[in-house]
C-alpha positions in Angstrom: 1.1 -6.1 -4.9 4.4 -4.3 -4.3 4.1 -0.6 -5.0 6.7 2.1 -4.8 9.7 3.9 -6.3 9.0 6.3 -9.1 5.9 7.8 -7.7 4.9 10.2 -5.0 1.7 8.3 -4.1 1.6 4.6 -3.7 -2.2 4.0 -4.1 -4.7 6.6 -5.0 -8.4 6.0 -4.4 -10.2 8.8 -6.3 -13.8 7.5 -6.5 -16.5 7.9 -3.9 -17.7 4.3 -3.8 -17.4 2.4 -0.5 -16.5 -0.7 -2.6 -13.1 0.7 -3.4 -10.5 -1.1 -1.3 -6.7 -1.1 -0.9 -5.8 -4.4 0.8 -2.7 -6.7 1.1 -0.2 -4.3 -0.5 3.4 -3.6 0.2 3.8 0.2 -0.2 7.4 1.5 0.0 9.7 4.3 -1.0 7.0 6.9 -1.7 5.9 10.2 -0.1 2.3 9.2 0.6 1.3 5.5 1.0 -2.4 5.7 0.3 -4.4 8.8 -0.8 -8.2 8.7 -0.5 -9.3 11.8 -2.4 -13.1 11.6 -1.9 -15.7 10.7 0.7 -17.7 7.5 0.4 -15.5 5.6 2.8 -13.2 3.5 0.6 -11.5 1.0 2.9 -7.8 0.0 3.5 -6.5 -2.8 5.5 -3.7 -5.3 5.9 -1.2 -3.1 4.0 2.5 -2.9 4.9 4.1 0.5 4.8 7.9 0.9 4.6 10.2 3.9 4.0 7.3 6.3 3.5 8.8 9.9 3.7 5.4 11.6 4.4 2.2 10.1 5.6 1.1 6.4 5.4 -2.5 7.3 4.8 -4.2 10.6 3.8 -8.0 11.0 3.6 -9.2 14.2 1.9 -6.0 16.1 2.9 -6.0 14.9 6.5 -3.3 12.4 7.7 -5.0 9.4 9.2 -4.1 6.1 10.8 -4.1 3.2 8.3 -6.7 0.5 8.6 -7.0 -2.8 10.4 -4.0 -5.2 10.4 -1.6 -2.7 8.6 2.1 -2.7 9.5 3.9 0.7 9.7 7.6 1.3 9.2 8.1 -2.5 8.7 10.8 -3.9 6.3 9.0 -6.4 4.1 12.3 -8.3 3.6 12.2 -8.5 -0.2 14.6 -10.5 -2.4 15.1 -8.6 -5.7 14.6 -5.0 -6.3 12.1 -4.6 -9.0 8.4 -3.8 -8.2 5.3 -2.2 -9.7 5.7 1.5 -10.4 3.2 4.2 -11.6 4.4 3.5 -15.1 3.5 -0.2 -15.0 5.5 -3.3 -14.4 9.2 -3.2 -14.5 11.4 -6.1 -15.6 12.4 -8.6 -13.0 10.6 -9.2 -9.8 10.8 -9.1 -6.0 9.7 -11.9 -3.8 9.3 -12.2 0.0 12.3 -13.5 2.0 11.7 -16.3 4.5 10.4 -14.7 7.7 8.9 -11.7 6.0 6.2 -10.0 8.0 4.3 -9.6 4.8 3.9 -13.3 4.4 1.7 -13.4 7.5 -0.8 -10.8 6.4 -4.5 -11.8 6.4 -6.3 -12.2 3.1 -8.9 -9.6 2.2 -12.4 -10.6 1.7 -13.7 -9.8 -1.8 -16.4 -7.2 -1.8 -19.6 -7.7 -3.8 
């Protein structure tokens, strides 16, 4: 999923369940990449962060290092300029250019 643009927070995990997960996302052009608001250890891994003006990951108001396999300050090399925003899906679409570092991200294992 490509997230960014018209929002201050790319992904917000508000629940306390450990089964919440942010995985294999391209998060760009936002102030905070991922915000975990509660305890319960929701996980994040294999995300690509680009052009984040604040913190890549914040856990209960504390800036923290993103999870396993994440790429920081890495251009995803997109073709097209439309992506998912907080308001929903915009018209058009962005795809990965040949050689994009995002195309080499590991797949997440589905949690029970």
